[in-house]
N, C-alpha and C positions, 0 to 999 in steps of 0.2 A: 161166801168166803170159801175158798178152796184150800184144803190142807189144814195143818195145825202147827202150833209153835213148838211142839215137843220133839225130843229126840226119837222117842219110840211111840208107836201107835197106842199102846196101853201102859198102865202103871204096872210095874213088875216088882217082885220082891227085891229088896236092896237094903244097904246099910250106909250110914254116914260114918266117916272115919274121923275121929277127933284128933286134936293136935299131938297127942301122944301115940297115935297109931291104933287106938282101941276102936272096935266096932260098936255102933249103937245097936239097939234092939232092931230086929227086922221090921221094915215098914214097906208099904207099896209106894215106890218112888218113880218119878219121871223127871227129866231135865228139860226145862223151858229154855231152848237155845236162843229164842228171840229176845228174851229179857234177862238171860243169865240167872235163872232162879231154879233151885232144886225144890221140887214140890212133892207132896205126899197126900195119899188118901187113906182113910181108915178102912174102907172096903172097896172092892172093884166096882160095884154098881153105884157107889156114892157119887153124887154130882158135886160134892164139896171138895174143893182142891185147896190145900193149905201150903203156904210157903215155909220152907225150913230156914231158920236163922242160921246161916252158915259161918258166922263170925268165929265160932269155936270148933269148926271142922276144917280139915286139910284136904278132904276129898270125899268121894263116895263110890259105891259099887252098885251096879244094876245087874241083876241076873235074869236075862231074857230067855227063859226055859223053852218057850215056843220056837225060838230060832237057834237054840243051843249056843248062845253067846253071852259072855260076861263082859261088861264094860267097866273099866276102872278109870276114875277121874282124879286128877290132882288140881289143887288150887295154886295158881301162879300170879304173882304181882306184875305190874307193868314193866318193871326194870329187869325182869328175867329174860328179856328179848333184846336183840341187837337194835331193833327199831321199837322203842318202848310203846306199850299199848296204853289205851285210855283208862282201863279199869282192871281190877283183879277179877279173874274169872276161872272157870273150870276147863281143863283140857284132858282129852282122853289119852291114856297111856297105851301106846301101841303094843308094847311087850313088857308087861309088869314082871318083876318089880323095878327093872331099870326104866328110868324116865328120859332116856336119850332120844327117843322119837315120840312126839306127841301130835295129836290132831285136834284142831279147833273146828267145831261144827256150829254154824250160825244160820238161823233162818230169818230172812228179811221179808217184810210184808210188801208185796208189789201191788200197788193199787192203781189201776188204769184211770179211775175217775178223779185222781188226786193230782192231775197235771196242771191245773189252773186254767185250762181252756174251757169255755162254756160248752163247746160241742162234746167234751168228754163226759158230761153228765148224761148224755143220751146213749152212751155205749152199752152194749150188752155184755161186755167182758166183766168178769168178777175179780175181786181182789184175791190174791193167792200168796201163800208162803213159798218162798224159793230158798232151797237149802244150798249152802256153800260150805266147802271144807277146805281148810288150810293145814298143811303139814309143816312141822318144825323139827329141826335136828339140833342137838346140843354140840356147840363148838368147843375148841380148846380152852376158851375163856369162861366156860360154864354159862354161856348165853345161848338162847334159842335163835336159830336162823331159819327164815321161811324158805322152803324148797318145794319143788314140784316133783312128781313121780317121773323123773328123767335123770339119766346119767349125767348130762351136762349141768343140770341144776345142783346136783349133789357135789360134783367136782368143783363147781364154782364156790360152794359153801365151804369146802375143805381144800381150797387151793394151795395151802401150805404143804400138803402131802398128796398132791394130785397124781403124780406118776405112780406112786405105790398103790393108790386106790384104783387107778385105771387097770393096772395089772391084776389086782384082786378081783375087780368086777368081771374082767374077761375070763380069768381062770375059774371063777366060781359060777360063771354064766348067769349072773344076776340080771333079771329082766325088768325090774321096776314096774310091775303091773299092779301091785297092791302095797299099802303102807308098810306091811310087815317085811317087805323086801328091803326096806331101808335099814332095818335093825342090824343085820349082819355087817353092812357097810360101815355104819356108825360105830359099832363095837370094834371092828377092825381098825378104824381110824384112831380110836382112843387107845388101842393096844400098841400103836406105833411109837 
């Protein structure tokens, strides 16, 4: 098996956020993006991985000190999206505390021996986890719309104020190279 089901390569210090916004005690956390499960370990070297019961949590924070990055996640239900999802899951907040731009990270298990053909059992290829990310922006109806990192995709999502956004994107020279580039555009849209 190539790769793993987790967001990060290691368990990192983190906190669960309860429904009132309070932080739990610090634990070693990692997010299983394949199964949508927040997990924890008691110590880094431990092989024991435990699932966190997230029913009473609205999100979590992962502090990846090795890469100098903090990840903040929020829990959203299926109806928070213009095209409803199958389940409640966690989404990364691109620019906290505002939740106007979020990212979904999912790892799928791609198994070449699982095609149903008898010849596939003789393959030398191994199964591997393949990561996919989706970006969403909050529209005027407080619903998330899936977008890509492109000017056209964002303008399509916000077509009710397309002309104003085109001018803003041009004048601010926004390049859409990383998810954070969406934040200014979405905030400007909501200010109109």
